[in-house]
C-alpha positions as CSV (number, residue, x, y, z in Angstrom):
1,M,58.1,171.7,38.1
2,E,55.7,170.3,40.4
3,F,56.5,169.4,44.2
4,T,54.9,166.6,46.1
5,H,54.2,167.3,49.8
6,L,54.2,164.2,52.4
7,S,53.9,164.5,55.9
8,H,58.1,164.6,56.5
9,C,59.2,165.8,53.2
10,V,58.6,167.8,49.9
11,Y,60.2,166.3,46.8
12,Y,60.4,166.4,43.2
13,C,62.0,163.1,42.1
14,D,61.7,162.4,38.3
15,Y,63.3,159.5,36.6
16,H,63.6,158.7,33.1
17,V,63.2,154.7,33.2
18,V,63.7,152.8,29.9
19,M,62.4,149.3,29.5
20,V,64.0,147.4,26.8
21,T,63.0,144.0,25.6
22,K,65.4,140.9,25.7
23,Y,67.9,140.8,22.7
24,R,66.2,144.2,21.7
25,K,63.5,142.3,19.3
26,G,61.1,144.6,18.2
27,I,57.5,143.7,19.6
28,F,56.1,146.8,20.8
29,N,53.1,147.6,18.1
30,E,50.4,149.6,19.1
31,G,48.2,146.7,20.4
32,I,50.9,146.0,22.8
33,F,51.6,149.4,23.9
34,A,47.8,149.9,24.7
35,Y,48.2,147.1,27.1
36,V,51.1,148.6,28.7
37,E,49.2,151.8,29.1
38,K,46.3,149.8,30.7
39,K,49.0,148.4,33.4
40,L,50.3,151.7,34.0
41,A,47.2,152.9,34.9
42,E,46.4,150.0,37.3
43,I,49.8,150.7,38.9
44,T,49.0,154.4,39.6
45,E,45.5,153.1,41.0
46,H,47.1,150.7,43.5
47,Y,50.0,153.2,44.4
48,P,48.8,156.9,43.9
49,L,51.9,158.5,44.7
50,I,53.6,156.8,41.4
51,K,52.7,159.4,38.9
52,F,53.6,158.9,34.9
53,G,54.3,161.6,33.0
54,T,55.2,161.0,29.5
55,V,55.1,157.4,28.5
56,N,56.7,156.9,24.6
57,H,57.8,153.6,22.9
58,D,59.8,151.8,19.8
59,F,59.6,149.0,18.6
60,D,62.3,147.4,20.9
61,H,62.0,149.6,24.1
62,V,59.4,152.0,26.2
63,H,60.3,155.2,27.9
64,F,58.7,156.1,30.8
65,L,58.9,159.8,32.6
66,V,57.7,158.8,36.1
67,S,57.8,160.4,39.8
68,I,58.6,158.1,42.5
69,P,58.4,159.1,46.2
70,P,61.8,159.1,48.1
71,T,60.1,156.4,50.4
72,M,60.0,154.1,47.7
73,I,63.0,152.0,46.0
74,V,63.2,152.7,41.9
75,G,64.3,149.3,41.3
76,K,61.3,147.8,43.2
77,V,59.0,150.1,41.6
């Protein structure tokens, strides 16, 4: 467990987020998943406080274990 320090707080906020395709269509193959991982790296480049832990996929959904600071809204991330 890793605590993160900001100027006004110490937090440990890990969220399990599942991104599902419309109608649960199986589109996540290795090529699309590589593209998703590339985009996640770009997100952490622009927002260094957002940290992706485990990222896993099946054919119709993707699982993220993501650390989001309390200053950001989970739905907006």
